[in-house]
NUZA-341101 format. One record per residue (C-alpha): residue number from 1; residue in one letter; x, y negated, z negated. Coordinates in steps of 0.5 Angstrom, whole numbers, plus 500, padded with zeros to 3 digits. Layout:
! residues N
<r num="NUM" residu="a" xx="X" yy="Y" zz="Z"/>
...
END
This chain:
! residues 135
<r num="1" residu="x" xx="501" yy="499" zz="500"/>
<r num="2" residu="x" xx="503" yy="493" zz="502"/>
<r num="3" residu="x" xx="503" yy="488" zz="497"/>
<r num="4" residu="x" xx="502" yy="481" zz="497"/>
<r num="5" residu="x" xx="509" yy="479" zz="497"/>
<r num="6" residu="x" xx="510" yy="483" zz="502"/>
<r num="7" residu="x" xx="504" yy="481" zz="507"/>
<r num="8" residu="x" xx="507" yy="474" zz="505"/>
<r num="9" residu="x" xx="514" yy="476" zz="507"/>
<r num="10" residu="x" xx="511" yy="479" zz="514"/>
<r num="11" residu="x" xx="507" yy="472" zz="516"/>
<r num="12" residu="x" xx="513" yy="468" zz="515"/>
<r num="13" residu="x" xx="517" yy="472" zz="519"/>
<r num="14" residu="x" xx="511" yy="473" zz="525"/>
<r num="15" residu="x" xx="511" yy="466" zz="524"/>
<r num="16" residu="x" xx="519" yy="465" zz="525"/>
<r num="17" residu="x" xx="518" yy="469" zz="531"/>
<r num="18" residu="x" xx="513" yy="466" zz="534"/>
<r num="19" residu="x" xx="517" yy="458" zz="532"/>
<r num="20" residu="x" xx="523" yy="461" zz="536"/>
<r num="21" residu="x" xx="519" yy="464" zz="542"/>
<r num="22" residu="x" xx="516" yy="457" zz="544"/>
<r num="23" residu="x" xx="523" yy="454" zz="542"/>
<r num="24" residu="x" xx="526" yy="458" zz="547"/>
<r num="25" residu="x" xx="521" yy="457" zz="552"/>
<r num="26" residu="x" xx="521" yy="450" zz="552"/>
<r num="27" residu="x" xx="529" yy="450" zz="553"/>
<r num="28" residu="x" xx="529" yy="454" zz="559"/>
<r num="29" residu="x" xx="523" yy="449" zz="561"/>
<r num="30" residu="x" xx="527" yy="443" zz="558"/>
<r num="31" residu="x" xx="535" yy="445" zz="561"/>
<r num="32" residu="x" xx="531" yy="447" zz="568"/>
<r num="33" residu="x" xx="528" yy="440" zz="568"/>
<r num="34" residu="x" xx="535" yy="437" zz="566"/>
<r num="35" residu="x" xx="539" yy="440" zz="571"/>
<r num="36" residu="x" xx="532" yy="438" zz="577"/>
<r num="37" residu="x" xx="535" yy="430" zz="574"/>
<r num="38" residu="x" xx="542" yy="431" zz="575"/>
<r num="39" residu="x" xx="541" yy="434" zz="582"/>
<r num="40" residu="x" xx="536" yy="429" zz="584"/>
<r num="41" residu="x" xx="542" yy="424" zz="582"/>
<r num="42" residu="x" xx="547" yy="426" zz="585"/>
<r num="43" residu="x" xx="542" yy="427" zz="592"/>
<r num="44" residu="x" xx="541" yy="420" zz="592"/>
<r num="45" residu="x" xx="549" yy="418" zz="591"/>
<r num="46" residu="x" xx="551" yy="424" zz="596"/>
<r num="47" residu="x" xx="546" yy="420" zz="601"/>
<r num="48" residu="x" xx="548" yy="414" zz="599"/>
<r num="49" residu="x" xx="556" yy="416" zz="600"/>
<r num="50" residu="x" xx="555" yy="420" zz="607"/>
<r num="51" residu="x" xx="551" yy="413" zz="610"/>
<r num="52" residu="x" xx="555" yy="408" zz="608"/>
<r num="53" residu="x" xx="559" yy="409" zz="614"/>
<r num="54" residu="x" xx="566" yy="409" zz="611"/>
<r num="55" residu="x" xx="569" yy="416" zz="610"/>
<r num="56" residu="x" xx="566" yy="422" zz="609"/>
<r num="57" residu="x" xx="570" yy="424" zz="604"/>
<r num="58" residu="x" xx="567" yy="421" zz="598"/>
<r num="59" residu="x" xx="560" yy="425" zz="600"/>
<r num="60" residu="x" xx="564" yy="431" zz="601"/>
<r num="61" residu="x" xx="567" yy="431" zz="593"/>
<r num="62" residu="x" xx="559" yy="430" zz="591"/>
<r num="63" residu="x" xx="557" yy="435" zz="595"/>
<r num="64" residu="x" xx="562" yy="440" zz="592"/>
<r num="65" residu="x" xx="560" yy="437" zz="585"/>
<r num="66" residu="x" xx="553" yy="439" zz="586"/>
<r num="67" residu="x" xx="555" yy="445" zz="588"/>
<r num="68" residu="x" xx="559" yy="446" zz="582"/>
<r num="69" residu="x" xx="554" yy="444" zz="577"/>
<r num="70" residu="x" xx="549" yy="449" zz="581"/>
<r num="71" residu="x" xx="553" yy="454" zz="579"/>
<r num="72" residu="x" xx="554" yy="452" zz="572"/>
<r num="73" residu="x" xx="544" yy="452" zz="573"/>
<r num="74" residu="x" xx="544" yy="459" zz="575"/>
<r num="75" residu="x" xx="549" yy="462" zz="570"/>
<r num="76" residu="x" xx="546" yy="458" zz="564"/>
<r num="77" residu="x" xx="538" yy="460" zz="567"/>
<r num="78" residu="x" xx="540" yy="467" zz="567"/>
<r num="79" residu="x" xx="543" yy="467" zz="560"/>
<r num="80" residu="x" xx="537" yy="464" zz="557"/>
<r num="81" residu="x" xx="532" yy="467" zz="562"/>
<r num="82" residu="x" xx="535" yy="474" zz="559"/>
<r num="83" residu="x" xx="534" yy="472" zz="552"/>
<r num="84" residu="x" xx="527" yy="469" zz="552"/>
<r num="85" residu="x" xx="525" yy="476" zz="556"/>
<r num="86" residu="x" xx="528" yy="479" zz="548"/>
<r num="87" residu="x" xx="524" yy="474" zz="544"/>
<r num="88" residu="x" xx="518" yy="475" zz="549"/>
<r num="89" residu="x" xx="518" yy="483" zz="548"/>
<r num="90" residu="x" xx="519" yy="482" zz="540"/>
<r num="91" residu="x" xx="513" yy="478" zz="540"/>
<r num="92" residu="x" xx="509" yy="482" zz="543"/>
<r num="93" residu="x" xx="511" yy="487" zz="539"/>
<r num="94" residu="x" xx="510" yy="484" zz="532"/>
<r num="95" residu="x" xx="504" yy="479" zz="535"/>
<r num="96" residu="x" xx="498" yy="484" zz="537"/>
<r num="97" residu="x" xx="494" yy="478" zz="540"/>
<r num="98" residu="x" xx="500" yy="475" zz="543"/>
<r num="99" residu="x" xx="501" yy="482" zz="547"/>
<r num="100" residu="x" xx="493" yy="482" zz="549"/>
<r num="101" residu="x" xx="493" yy="475" zz="551"/>
<r num="102" residu="x" xx="500" yy="476" zz="555"/>
<r num="103" residu="x" xx="497" yy="481" zz="558"/>
<r num="104" residu="x" xx="490" yy="479" zz="560"/>
<r num="105" residu="x" xx="493" yy="473" zz="563"/>
<r num="106" residu="x" xx="498" yy="477" zz="567"/>
<r num="107" residu="x" xx="498" yy="476" zz="575"/>
<r num="108" residu="x" xx="501" yy="480" zz="579"/>
<r num="109" residu="x" xx="508" yy="477" zz="582"/>
<r num="110" residu="x" xx="514" yy="474" zz="579"/>
<r num="111" residu="x" xx="512" yy="469" zz="573"/>
<r num="112" residu="x" xx="515" yy="462" zz="574"/>
<r num="113" residu="x" xx="521" yy="463" zz="569"/>
<r num="114" residu="x" xx="525" yy="467" zz="574"/>
<r num="115" residu="x" xx="523" yy="462" zz="579"/>
<r num="116" residu="x" xx="526" yy="456" zz="575"/>
<r num="117" residu="x" xx="532" yy="460" zz="573"/>
<r num="118" residu="x" xx="533" yy="463" zz="579"/>
<r num="119" residu="x" xx="530" yy="461" zz="586"/>
<r num="120" residu="x" xx="531" yy="453" zz="584"/>
<r num="121" residu="x" xx="538" yy="453" zz="583"/>
<r num="122" residu="x" xx="539" yy="458" zz="590"/>
<r num="123" residu="x" xx="535" yy="453" zz="593"/>
<r num="124" residu="x" xx="539" yy="447" zz="591"/>
<r num="125" residu="x" xx="546" yy="451" zz="593"/>
<r num="126" residu="x" xx="543" yy="452" zz="600"/>
<r num="127" residu="x" xx="542" yy="444" zz="600"/>
<r num="128" residu="x" xx="549" yy="443" zz="598"/>
<r num="129" residu="x" xx="552" yy="448" zz="603"/>
<r num="130" residu="x" xx="548" yy="445" zz="609"/>
<r num="131" residu="x" xx="550" yy="438" zz="606"/>
<r num="132" residu="x" xx="557" yy="441" zz="606"/>
<r num="133" residu="x" xx="558" yy="443" zz="613"/>
<r num="134" residu="x" xx="554" yy="436" zz="616"/>
<r num="135" residu="x" xx="558" yy="432" zz="612"/>
END
């Protein structure tokens, strides 16, 4: 038989797990936003430099930096996506309401998380590679 203290400890542990789940989910999206803003600013700087009529060396440097930043974005996205999936599985194991809602709302195909972690960096990499080629 469970004691009130163990029930309270279980509720506290579940509350911490849920808060941790929300935090990691939010961090994935916030980091994605940060990298998208950085990529956008680099794209603006690239286009300004590339159309200035002077040397295109600066534009190539910016495109190279954009490609490197994209590699960092993909690495960070991959690590956080894997970590987030682990927290998601653990939350589903501990919180039956979450597991039920997750199953009921799941649609076929990839979720948004892999798209943010992988597809956006791949698209940015393609953009920077093309810009390096045309400059």
